[in-house]
PDB file with one MODEL, atoms N, CA, C and O in Angstrom:
MODEL        1
ATOM      1  N   MET A   1     -22.952 -18.819  12.156  1.00  0.00           N
ATOM      2  CA  MET A   1     -21.727 -19.380  12.692  1.00  0.00           C
ATOM      3  C   MET A   1     -21.267 -18.513  13.858  1.00  0.00           C
ATOM      4  O   MET A   1     -21.279 -17.287  13.756  1.00  0.00           O
ATOM      5  N   PRO A   2     -20.863 -19.133  14.966  1.00  0.00           N
ATOM      6  CA  PRO A   2     -20.388 -18.363  16.118  1.00  0.00           C
ATOM      7  C   PRO A   2     -19.103 -17.600  15.783  1.00  0.00           C
ATOM      8  O   PRO A   2     -18.354 -17.989  14.887  1.00  0.00           O
ATOM      9  N   SER A   3     -18.865 -16.529  16.501  1.00  0.00           N
ATOM     10  CA  SER A   3     -17.635 -15.765  16.300  1.00  0.00           C
ATOM     11  C   SER A   3     -16.431 -16.605  16.726  1.00  0.00           C
ATOM     12  O   SER A   3     -16.576 -17.600  17.437  1.00  0.00           O
ATOM     13  N   ALA A   4     -15.247 -16.195  16.284  1.00  0.00           N
ATOM     14  CA  ALA A   4     -14.024 -16.904  16.666  1.00  0.00           C
ATOM     15  C   ALA A   4     -13.845 -16.892  18.183  1.00  0.00           C
ATOM     16  O   ALA A   4     -13.377 -17.874  18.759  1.00  0.00           O
ATOM     17  N   GLU A   5     -14.215 -15.788  18.830  1.00  0.00           N
ATOM     18  CA  GLU A   5     -14.120 -15.721  20.292  1.00  0.00           C
ATOM     19  C   GLU A   5     -15.047 -16.744  20.941  1.00  0.00           C
ATOM     20  O   GLU A   5     -14.664 -17.410  21.903  1.00  0.00           O
ATOM     21  N   ASP A   6     -16.250 -16.868  20.422  1.00  0.00           N
ATOM     22  CA  ASP A   6     -17.191 -17.857  20.954  1.00  0.00           C
ATOM     23  C   ASP A   6     -16.696 -19.275  20.696  1.00  0.00           C
ATOM     24  O   ASP A   6     -16.841 -20.150  21.550  1.00  0.00           O
ATOM     25  N   GLN A   7     -16.116 -19.501  19.526  1.00  0.00           N
ATOM     26  CA  GLN A   7     -15.557 -20.824  19.219  1.00  0.00           C
ATOM     27  C   GLN A   7     -14.436 -21.163  20.191  1.00  0.00           C
ATOM     28  O   GLN A   7     -14.377 -22.278  20.710  1.00  0.00           O
ATOM     29  N   LEU A   8     -13.542 -20.200  20.442  1.00  0.00           N
ATOM     30  CA  LEU A   8     -12.440 -20.426  21.367  1.00  0.00           C
ATOM     31  C   LEU A   8     -12.954 -20.700  22.777  1.00  0.00           C
ATOM     32  O   LEU A   8     -12.447 -21.589  23.461  1.00  0.00           O
ATOM     33  N   ALA A   9     -13.942 -19.953  23.208  1.00  0.00           N
ATOM     34  CA  ALA A   9     -14.516 -20.175  24.538  1.00  0.00           C
ATOM     35  C   ALA A   9     -15.102 -21.577  24.657  1.00  0.00           C
ATOM     36  O   ALA A   9     -14.914 -22.239  25.677  1.00  0.00           O
ATOM     37  N   ALA A  10     -15.801 -22.031  23.639  1.00  0.00           N
ATOM     38  CA  ALA A  10     -16.385 -23.375  23.659  1.00  0.00           C
ATOM     39  C   ALA A  10     -15.296 -24.445  23.689  1.00  0.00           C
ATOM     40  O   ALA A  10     -15.430 -25.452  24.383  1.00  0.00           O
ATOM     41  N   ILE A  11     -14.229 -24.227  22.942  1.00  0.00           N
ATOM     42  CA  ILE A  11     -13.105 -25.177  22.946  1.00  0.00           C
ATOM     43  C   ILE A  11     -12.498 -25.237  24.333  1.00  0.00           C
ATOM     44  O   ILE A  11     -12.221 -26.322  24.844  1.00  0.00           O
ATOM     45  N   TRP A  12     -12.285 -24.068  24.957  1.00  0.00           N
ATOM     46  CA  TRP A  12     -11.676 -24.014  26.279  1.00  0.00           C
ATOM     47  C   TRP A  12     -12.547 -24.723  27.308  1.00  0.00           C
ATOM     48  O   TRP A  12     -12.043 -25.501  28.118  1.00  0.00           O
ATOM     49  N   ILE A  13     -13.853 -24.459  27.282  1.00  0.00           N
ATOM     50  CA  ILE A  13     -14.778 -25.063  28.251  1.00  0.00           C
ATOM     51  C   ILE A  13     -14.797 -26.584  28.116  1.00  0.00           C
ATOM     52  O   ILE A  13     -14.850 -27.296  29.119  1.00  0.00           O
ATOM     53  N   ALA A  14     -14.755 -27.083  26.883  1.00  0.00           N
ATOM     54  CA  ALA A  14     -14.847 -28.523  26.637  1.00  0.00           C
ATOM     55  C   ALA A  14     -13.523 -29.257  26.819  1.00  0.00           C
ATOM     56  O   ALA A  14     -13.498 -30.487  26.858  1.00  0.00           O
ATOM     57  N   SER A  15     -12.442 -28.527  26.928  1.00  0.00           N
ATOM     58  CA  SER A  15     -11.117 -29.148  26.944  1.00  0.00           C
ATOM     59  C   SER A  15     -10.733 -29.675  28.317  1.00  0.00           C
ATOM     60  O   SER A  15     -11.069 -29.086  29.345  1.00  0.00           O
ATOM     61  N   VAL A  16     -10.032 -30.779  28.312  1.00  0.00           N
ATOM     62  CA  VAL A  16      -9.424 -31.284  29.551  1.00  0.00           C
ATOM     63  C   VAL A  16      -8.018 -30.695  29.694  1.00  0.00           C
ATOM     64  O   VAL A  16      -7.353 -30.900  30.709  1.00  0.00           O
ATOM     65  N   ARG A  17      -7.574 -29.964  28.670  1.00  0.00           N
ATOM     66  CA  ARG A  17      -6.253 -29.327  28.663  1.00  0.00           C
ATOM     67  C   ARG A  17      -6.410 -27.816  28.525  1.00  0.00           C
ATOM     68  O   ARG A  17      -5.873 -27.208  27.599  1.00  0.00           O
ATOM     69  N   GLN A  18      -7.142 -27.225  29.444  1.00  0.00           N
ATOM     70  CA  GLN A  18      -7.439 -25.795  29.349  1.00  0.00           C
ATOM     71  C   GLN A  18      -6.178 -24.937  29.361  1.00  0.00           C
ATOM     72  O   GLN A  18      -6.130 -23.917  28.674  1.00  0.00           O
ATOM     73  N   ALA A  19      -5.165 -25.319  30.119  1.00  0.00           N
ATOM     74  CA  ALA A  19      -3.920 -24.535  30.145  1.00  0.00           C
ATOM     75  C   ALA A  19      -3.248 -24.539  28.774  1.00  0.00           C
ATOM     76  O   ALA A  19      -2.692 -23.523  28.357  1.00  0.00           O
ATOM     77  N   ALA A  20      -3.292 -25.668  28.071  1.00  0.00           N
ATOM     78  CA  ALA A  20      -2.698 -25.757  26.731  1.00  0.00           C
ATOM     79  C   ALA A  20      -3.477 -24.901  25.739  1.00  0.00           C
ATOM     80  O   ALA A  20      -2.884 -24.263  24.869  1.00  0.00           O
ATOM     81  N   VAL A  21      -4.788 -24.885  25.863  1.00  0.00           N
ATOM     82  CA  VAL A  21      -5.617 -24.052  24.983  1.00  0.00           C
ATOM     83  C   VAL A  21      -5.314 -22.575  25.240  1.00  0.00           C
ATOM     84  O   VAL A  21      -5.165 -21.799  24.296  1.00  0.00           O
ATOM     85  N   THR A  22      -5.225 -22.193  26.494  1.00  0.00           N
ATOM     86  CA  THR A  22      -4.912 -20.806  26.838  1.00  0.00           C
ATOM     87  C   THR A  22      -3.542 -20.399  26.310  1.00  0.00           C
ATOM     88  O   THR A  22      -3.393 -19.316  25.744  1.00  0.00           O
ATOM     89  N   ALA A  23      -2.543 -21.257  26.489  1.00  0.00           N
ATOM     90  CA  ALA A  23      -1.190 -20.951  26.029  1.00  0.00           C
ATOM     91  C   ALA A  23      -1.143 -20.807  24.505  1.00  0.00           C
ATOM     92  O   ALA A  23      -0.509 -19.889  23.985  1.00  0.00           O
ATOM     93  N   ALA A  24      -1.809 -21.706  23.800  1.00  0.00           N
ATOM     94  CA  ALA A  24      -1.837 -21.635  22.328  1.00  0.00           C
ATOM     95  C   ALA A  24      -2.558 -20.365  21.870  1.00  0.00           C
ATOM     96  O   ALA A  24      -2.102 -19.696  20.943  1.00  0.00           O
ATOM     97  N   ALA A  25      -3.662 -20.037  22.503  1.00  0.00           N
ATOM     98  CA  ALA A  25      -4.405 -18.820  22.138  1.00  0.00           C
ATOM     99  C   ALA A  25      -3.541 -17.581  22.364  1.00  0.00           C
ATOM    100  O   ALA A  25      -3.553 -16.657  21.550  1.00  0.00           O
ATOM    101  N   ASP A  26      -2.800 -17.560  23.456  1.00  0.00           N
ATOM    102  CA  ASP A  26      -1.912 -16.422  23.728  1.00  0.00           C
ATOM    103  C   ASP A  26      -0.809 -16.313  22.679  1.00  0.00           C
ATOM    104  O   ASP A  26      -0.491 -15.214  22.226  1.00  0.00           O
ATOM    105  N   ARG A  27      -0.219 -17.457  22.289  1.00  0.00           N
ATOM    106  CA  ARG A  27       0.837 -17.428  21.265  1.00  0.00           C
ATOM    107  C   ARG A  27       0.279 -16.965  19.927  1.00  0.00           C
ATOM    108  O   ARG A  27       0.901 -16.156  19.239  1.00  0.00           O
ATOM    109  N   ILE A  28      -0.889 -17.474  19.556  1.00  0.00           N
ATOM    110  CA  ILE A  28      -1.527 -17.071  18.293  1.00  0.00           C
ATOM    111  C   ILE A  28      -1.811 -15.585  18.316  1.00  0.00           C
ATOM    112  O   ILE A  28      -1.549 -14.891  17.334  1.00  0.00           O
ATOM    113  N   ASP A  29      -2.337 -15.087  19.411  1.00  0.00           N
ATOM    114  CA  ASP A  29      -2.637 -13.666  19.536  1.00  0.00           C
ATOM    115  C   ASP A  29      -1.371 -12.830  19.351  1.00  0.00           C
ATOM    116  O   ASP A  29      -1.393 -11.821  18.647  1.00  0.00           O
ATOM    117  N   GLN A  30      -0.288 -13.236  19.966  1.00  0.00           N
ATOM    118  CA  GLN A  30       0.961 -12.482  19.835  1.00  0.00           C
ATOM    119  C   GLN A  30       1.501 -12.529  18.401  1.00  0.00           C
ATOM    120  O   GLN A  30       1.913 -11.506  17.856  1.00  0.00           O
ATOM    121  N   LEU A  31       1.497 -13.716  17.798  1.00  0.00           N
ATOM    122  CA  LEU A  31       2.004 -13.846  16.429  1.00  0.00           C
ATOM    123  C   LEU A  31       1.185 -13.020  15.437  1.00  0.00           C
ATOM    124  O   LEU A  31       1.738 -12.353  14.563  1.00  0.00           O
ATOM    125  N   LEU A  32      -0.126 -13.074  15.584  1.00  0.00           N
ATOM    126  CA  LEU A  32      -0.978 -12.319  14.669  1.00  0.00           C
ATOM    127  C   LEU A  32      -0.885 -10.823  14.917  1.00  0.00           C
ATOM    128  O   LEU A  32      -1.151 -10.024  14.019  1.00  0.00           O
ATOM    129  N   GLY A  33      -0.509 -10.441  16.129  1.00  0.00           N
ATOM    130  CA  GLY A  33      -0.360  -9.036  16.442  1.00  0.00           C
ATOM    131  C   GLY A  33       0.940  -8.434  15.952  1.00  0.00           C
ATOM    132  O   GLY A  33       1.054  -7.216  15.820  1.00  0.00           O
ATOM    133  N   THR A  34       1.932  -9.288  15.679  1.00  0.00           N
ATOM    134  CA  THR A  34       3.240  -8.762  15.290  1.00  0.00           C
ATOM    135  C   THR A  34       3.615  -9.035  13.832  1.00  0.00           C
ATOM    136  O   THR A  34       4.237  -8.190  13.187  1.00  0.00           O
ATOM    137  N   ALA A  35       3.246 -10.198  13.310  1.00  0.00           N
ATOM    138  CA  ALA A  35       3.665 -10.546  11.934  1.00  0.00           C
ATOM    139  C   ALA A  35       2.663 -11.479  11.277  1.00  0.00           C
ATOM    140  O   ALA A  35       3.013 -12.613  10.952  1.00  0.00           O
ATOM    141  N   PRO A  36       1.434 -11.040  11.071  1.00  0.00           N
ATOM    142  CA  PRO A  36       0.399 -11.955  10.583  1.00  0.00           C
ATOM    143  C   PRO A  36       0.670 -12.549   9.204  1.00  0.00           C
ATOM    144  O   PRO A  36       0.242 -13.668   8.921  1.00  0.00           O
ATOM    145  N   ASN A  37       1.375 -11.814   8.343  1.00  0.00           N
ATOM    146  CA  ASN A  37       1.683 -12.357   7.016  1.00  0.00           C
ATOM    147  C   ASN A  37       2.919 -13.247   7.027  1.00  0.00           C
ATOM    148  O   ASN A  37       3.181 -13.960   6.058  1.00  0.00           O
ATOM    149  N   GLY A  38       3.672 -13.210   8.107  1.00  0.00           N
ATOM    150  CA  GLY A  38       4.895 -13.996   8.194  1.00  0.00           C
ATOM    151  C   GLY A  38       4.731 -15.310   8.920  1.00  0.00           C
ATOM    152  O   GLY A  38       5.679 -16.089   9.016  1.00  0.00           O
ATOM    153  N   VAL A  39       3.546 -15.569   9.429  1.00  0.00           N
ATOM    154  CA  VAL A  39       3.279 -16.826  10.124  1.00  0.00           C
ATOM    155  C   VAL A  39       2.142 -17.541   9.427  1.00  0.00           C
ATOM    156  O   VAL A  39       1.434 -16.955   8.608  1.00  0.00           O
ATOM    157  N   GLY A  40       1.975 -18.774   9.747  1.00  0.00           N
ATOM    158  CA  GLY A  40       0.894 -19.543   9.149  1.00  0.00           C
ATOM    159  C   GLY A  40       1.163 -19.869   7.695  1.00  0.00           C
ATOM    160  O   GLY A  40       2.264 -19.664   7.183  1.00  0.00           O
ATOM    161  N   GLU A  41       0.147 -20.372   7.054  1.00  0.00           N
ATOM    162  CA  GLU A  41       0.237 -20.778   5.649  1.00  0.00           C
ATOM    163  C   GLU A  41      -0.864 -20.074   4.866  1.00  0.00           C
ATOM    164  O   GLU A  41      -1.984 -19.909   5.350  1.00  0.00           O
ATOM    165  N   SER A  42      -0.526 -19.664   3.652  1.00  0.00           N
ATOM    166  CA  SER A  42      -1.526 -18.995   2.822  1.00  0.00           C
ATOM    167  C   SER A  42      -2.497 -20.005   2.230  1.00  0.00           C
ATOM    168  O   SER A  42      -2.155 -21.164   1.993  1.00  0.00           O
ATOM    169  N   ARG A  43      -3.697 -19.540   2.003  1.00  0.00           N
ATOM    170  CA  ARG A  43      -4.753 -20.320   1.380  1.00  0.00           C
ATOM    171  C   ARG A  43      -5.381 -19.462   0.286  1.00  0.00           C
ATOM    172  O   ARG A  43      -5.017 -18.297   0.124  1.00  0.00           O
ATOM    173  N   ALA A  44      -6.298 -20.020  -0.445  1.00  0.00           N
ATOM    174  CA  ALA A  44      -6.983 -19.308  -1.530  1.00  0.00           C
ATOM    175  C   ALA A  44      -7.749 -18.097  -0.990  1.00  0.00           C
ATOM    176  O   ALA A  44      -8.154 -18.058   0.172  1.00  0.00           O
ATOM    177  N   ASP A  45      -7.927 -17.132  -1.855  1.00  0.00           N
ATOM    178  CA  ASP A  45      -8.751 -15.952  -1.577  1.00  0.00           C
ATOM    179  C   ASP A  45      -8.261 -15.121  -0.396  1.00  0.00           C
ATOM    180  O   ASP A  45      -9.063 -14.463   0.267  1.00  0.00           O
ATOM    181  N   GLY A  46      -6.961 -15.139  -0.124  1.00  0.00           N
ATOM    182  CA  GLY A  46      -6.403 -14.295   0.921  1.00  0.00           C
ATOM    183  C   GLY A  46      -6.546 -14.815   2.330  1.00  0.00           C
ATOM    184  O   GLY A  46      -6.245 -14.105   3.290  1.00  0.00           O
ATOM    185  N   TYR A  47      -6.996 -16.030   2.465  1.00  0.00           N
ATOM    186  CA  TYR A  47      -7.109 -16.626   3.791  1.00  0.00           C
ATOM    187  C   TYR A  47      -5.761 -17.193   4.208  1.00  0.00           C
ATOM    188  O   TYR A  47      -4.928 -17.530   3.367  1.00  0.00           O
ATOM    189  N   ARG A  48      -5.558 -17.293   5.515  1.00  0.00           N
ATOM    190  CA  ARG A  48      -4.357 -17.917   6.055  1.00  0.00           C
ATOM    191  C   ARG A  48      -4.781 -18.844   7.190  1.00  0.00           C
ATOM    192  O   ARG A  48      -5.856 -18.688   7.769  1.00  0.00           O
ATOM    193  N   VAL A  49      -3.913 -19.816   7.498  1.00  0.00           N
ATOM    194  CA  VAL A  49      -4.173 -20.726   8.612  1.00  0.00           C
ATOM    195  C   VAL A  49      -2.910 -20.797   9.461  1.00  0.00           C
ATOM    196  O   VAL A  49      -1.797 -20.904   8.945  1.00  0.00           O
ATOM    197  N   LEU A  50      -3.108 -20.736  10.767  1.00  0.00           N
ATOM    198  CA  LEU A  50      -2.013 -20.831  11.726  1.00  0.00           C
ATOM    199  C   LEU A  50      -2.323 -21.978  12.673  1.00  0.00           C
ATOM    200  O   LEU A  50      -3.372 -22.005  13.316  1.00  0.00           O
ATOM    201  N   ILE A  51      -1.405 -22.916  12.748  1.00  0.00           N
ATOM    202  CA  ILE A  51      -1.579 -24.086  13.603  1.00  0.00           C
ATOM    203  C   ILE A  51      -0.657 -23.950  14.799  1.00  0.00           C
ATOM    204  O   ILE A  51       0.560 -23.841  14.647  1.00  0.00           O
ATOM    205  N   ASP A  52      -1.232 -23.958  15.977  1.00  0.00           N
ATOM    206  CA  ASP A  52      -0.497 -23.997  17.238  1.00  0.00           C
ATOM    207  C   ASP A  52      -1.314 -24.922  18.134  1.00  0.00           C
ATOM    208  O   ASP A  52      -2.195 -24.490  18.877  1.00  0.00           O
ATOM    209  N   LEU A  53      -0.992 -26.201  18.037  1.00  0.00           N
ATOM    210  CA  LEU A  53      -1.805 -27.202  18.720  1.00  0.00           C
ATOM    211  C   LEU A  53      -1.889 -26.919  20.215  1.00  0.00           C
ATOM    212  O   LEU A  53      -0.894 -26.588  20.860  1.00  0.00           O
ATOM    213  N   PRO A  54      -3.079 -27.054  20.741  1.00  0.00           N
ATOM    214  CA  PRO A  54      -4.253 -27.745  20.217  1.00  0.00           C
ATOM    215  C   PRO A  54      -5.228 -26.877  19.412  1.00  0.00           C
ATOM    216  O   PRO A  54      -6.389 -27.253  19.247  1.00  0.00           O
ATOM    217  N   LEU A  55      -4.777 -25.728  18.911  1.00  0.00           N
ATOM    218  CA  LEU A  55      -5.671 -24.843  18.156  1.00  0.00           C
ATOM    219  C   LEU A  55      -5.230 -24.673  16.713  1.00  0.00           C
ATOM    220  O   LEU A  55      -4.047 -24.767  16.385  1.00  0.00           O
ATOM    221  N   VAL A  56      -6.212 -24.420  15.864  1.00  0.00           N
ATOM    222  CA  VAL A  56      -5.993 -24.060  14.464  1.00  0.00           C
ATOM    223  C   VAL A  56      -6.838 -22.820  14.222  1.00  0.00           C
ATOM    224  O   VAL A  56      -8.049 -22.828  14.442  1.00  0.00           O
ATOM    225  N   ALA A  57      -6.178 -21.737  13.760  1.00  0.00           N
ATOM    226  CA  ALA A  57      -6.884 -20.474  13.522  1.00  0.00           C
ATOM    227  C   ALA A  57      -6.867 -20.144  12.033  1.00  0.00           C
ATOM    228  O   ALA A  57      -5.818 -20.192  11.390  1.00  0.00           O
ATOM    229  N   TYR A  58      -8.020 -19.815  11.501  1.00  0.00           N
ATOM    230  CA  TYR A  58      -8.159 -19.357  10.118  1.00  0.00           C
ATOM    231  C   TYR A  58      -8.391 -17.853  10.167  1.00  0.00           C
ATOM    232  O   TYR A  58      -9.242 -17.376  10.918  1.00  0.00           O
ATOM    233  N   TYR A  59      -7.638 -17.107   9.369  1.00  0.00           N
ATOM    234  CA  TYR A  59      -7.717 -15.655   9.461  1.00  0.00           C
ATOM    235  C   TYR A  59      -7.435 -14.987   8.131  1.00  0.00           C
ATOM    236  O   TYR A  59      -6.967 -15.616   7.182  1.00  0.00           O
ATOM    237  N   GLN A  60      -7.733 -13.685   8.083  1.00  0.00           N
ATOM    238  CA  GLN A  60      -7.434 -12.834   6.928  1.00  0.00           C
ATOM    239  C   GLN A  60      -6.694 -11.612   7.438  1.00  0.00           C
ATOM    240  O   GLN A  60      -6.921 -11.149   8.556  1.00  0.00           O
ATOM    241  N   VAL A  61      -5.808 -11.099   6.601  1.00  0.00           N
ATOM    242  CA  VAL A  61      -5.063  -9.890   6.939  1.00  0.00           C
ATOM    243  C   VAL A  61      -5.475  -8.795   5.966  1.00  0.00           C
ATOM    244  O   VAL A  61      -5.417  -8.978   4.750  1.00  0.00           O
ATOM    245  N   ALA A  62      -5.890  -7.661   6.508  1.00  0.00           N
ATOM    246  CA  ALA A  62      -6.198  -6.479   5.706  1.00  0.00           C
ATOM    247  C   ALA A  62      -5.064  -5.489   5.952  1.00  0.00           C
ATOM    248  O   ALA A  62      -5.102  -4.698   6.895  1.00  0.00           O
ATOM    249  N   ASP A  63      -4.054  -5.549   5.086  1.00  0.00           N
ATOM    250  CA  ASP A  63      -2.859  -4.724   5.283  1.00  0.00           C
ATOM    251  C   ASP A  63      -3.173  -3.239   5.305  1.00  0.00           C
ATOM    252  O   ASP A  63      -2.648  -2.510   6.146  1.00  0.00           O
ATOM    253  N   ALA A  64      -4.010  -2.783   4.406  1.00  0.00           N
ATOM    254  CA  ALA A  64      -4.313  -1.353   4.320  1.00  0.00           C
ATOM    255  C   ALA A  64      -4.929  -0.824   5.617  1.00  0.00           C
ATOM    256  O   ALA A  64      -4.672   0.310   6.021  1.00  0.00           O
ATOM    257  N   GLU A  65      -5.733  -1.650   6.253  1.00  0.00           N
ATOM    258  CA  GLU A  65      -6.382  -1.248   7.506  1.00  0.00           C
ATOM    259  C   GLU A  65      -5.581  -1.658   8.738  1.00  0.00           C
ATOM    260  O   GLU A  65      -5.948  -1.338   9.868  1.00  0.00           O
ATOM    261  N   ARG A  66      -4.464  -2.383   8.499  1.00  0.00           N
ATOM    262  CA  ARG A  66      -3.661  -2.925   9.610  1.00  0.00           C
ATOM    263  C   ARG A  66      -4.553  -3.740  10.546  1.00  0.00           C
ATOM    264  O   ARG A  66      -4.563  -3.536  11.760  1.00  0.00           O
ATOM    265  N   LEU A  67      -5.302  -4.668   9.946  1.00  0.00           N
ATOM    266  CA  LEU A  67      -6.309  -5.431  10.666  1.00  0.00           C
ATOM    267  C   LEU A  67      -6.142  -6.917  10.383  1.00  0.00           C
ATOM    268  O   LEU A  67      -5.924  -7.321   9.241  1.00  0.00           O
ATOM    269  N   VAL A  68      -6.246  -7.724  11.428  1.00  0.00           N
ATOM    270  CA  VAL A  68      -6.281  -9.172  11.295  1.00  0.00           C
ATOM    271  C   VAL A  68      -7.652  -9.621  11.780  1.00  0.00           C
ATOM    272  O   VAL A  68      -8.077  -9.272  12.882  1.00  0.00           O
ATOM    273  N   ARG A  69      -8.329 -10.386  10.962  1.00  0.00           N
ATOM    274  CA  ARG A  69      -9.664 -10.880  11.300  1.00  0.00           C
ATOM    275  C   ARG A  69      -9.595 -12.395  11.438  1.00  0.00           C
ATOM    276  O   ARG A  69      -9.415 -13.102  10.446  1.00  0.00           O
ATOM    277  N   VAL A  70      -9.738 -12.897  12.665  1.00  0.00           N
ATOM    278  CA  VAL A  70      -9.774 -14.334  12.885  1.00  0.00           C
ATOM    279  C   VAL A  70     -11.204 -14.785  12.605  1.00  0.00           C
ATOM    280  O   VAL A  70     -12.159 -14.321  13.229  1.00  0.00           O
ATOM    281  N   LEU A  71     -11.319 -15.695  11.657  1.00  0.00           N
ATOM    282  CA  LEU A  71     -12.629 -16.116  11.178  1.00  0.00           C
ATOM    283  C   LEU A  71     -13.132 -17.380  11.851  1.00  0.00           C
ATOM    284  O   LEU A  71     -14.332 -17.560  12.055  1.00  0.00           O
ATOM    285  N   ARG A  72     -12.189 -18.256  12.193  1.00  0.00           N
ATOM    286  CA  ARG A  72     -12.594 -19.556  12.728  1.00  0.00           C
ATOM    287  C   ARG A  72     -11.470 -20.119  13.575  1.00  0.00           C
ATOM    288  O   ARG A  72     -10.295 -19.969  13.242  1.00  0.00           O
ATOM    289  N   VAL A  73     -11.834 -20.767  14.671  1.00  0.00           N
ATOM    290  CA  VAL A  73     -10.870 -21.446  15.537  1.00  0.00           C
ATOM    291  C   VAL A  73     -11.374 -22.867  15.747  1.00  0.00           C
ATOM    292  O   VAL A  73     -12.541 -23.086  16.071  1.00  0.00           O
ATOM    293  N   ILE A  74     -10.480 -23.821  15.558  1.00  0.00           N
ATOM    294  CA  ILE A  74     -10.812 -25.239  15.733  1.00  0.00           C
ATOM    295  C   ILE A  74      -9.879 -25.823  16.773  1.00  0.00           C
ATOM    296  O   ILE A  74      -8.694 -25.490  16.804  1.00  0.00           O
ATOM    297  N   GLY A  75     -10.396 -26.680  17.615  1.00  0.00           N
ATOM    298  CA  GLY A  75      -9.570 -27.393  18.597  1.00  0.00           C
ATOM    299  C   GLY A  75      -9.199 -28.756  18.066  1.00  0.00           C
ATOM    300  O   GLY A  75     -10.028 -29.446  17.473  1.00  0.00           O
ATOM    301  N   ARG A  76      -7.964 -29.143  18.274  1.00  0.00           N
ATOM    302  CA  ARG A  76      -7.466 -30.463  17.842  1.00  0.00           C
ATOM    303  C   ARG A  76      -6.962 -31.231  19.024  1.00  0.00           C
ATOM    304  O   ARG A  76      -6.503 -32.363  18.874  1.00  0.00           O
TER     305      ARG A  76
ENDMDL
END
């Protein structure tokens, strides 16, 4: 499976709304950088999902390491 960065790049390249994809990616990056457990919705096994259309990001938060790992990005 491609990395989340590769997925985002493919979404951006294929999009007719590249500015919207860029803006959503920037907002997601900021939210995950400041309050990853306070945004999005929790899922099983410690996964979370954050929707900022046209993107949906699936991620995990490792509090002890102060790390957010984006696992998958989908374009909508």
